[in-house]
Phi, psi and omega in degrees: 000130185259328186220139168241125183211173175251139173235092191068233176276346186284128172273124189239129175255125190238133171253127180254130177237125183242139177222156177263351173202171181247028181300327180259022179097182181295149179304326182297338179295343178284350178270094181277175176300322179295320178293321176302317179298321177295318178297315180296321178297318177296320179296316179296321178295320179297315179294325180297329179289338181270167175290113184301328181293335179271335186257350187297328183264002181278125177294147185233152181212151175244120181248160169238135174249123177262133176235124178246115181253110179239134184305133178080003181235157174291146177300141175256122181241128178233129178257123178256092182290135179064036183302327171212159189278135173287130178228141180292322180224000000 
């Protein structure tokens, strides 16, 4: 997990994937089921550090941000909101 942020009331856990080309597909394809589990484990650990009474009612989401860096071009950034579901276990 690269970023923890708020989007309105939504608590968002974000995985960022950057590539210099799309020859092997979109950057988000690098987020496998195993990587999702790592992000979720990090999110649960992050929440555990907080006061549970304050965070229990906050809606949560897991996003992926794709960054494509190609020489001579502006970076292309795509946010995939709710790319995978937040699960407690």
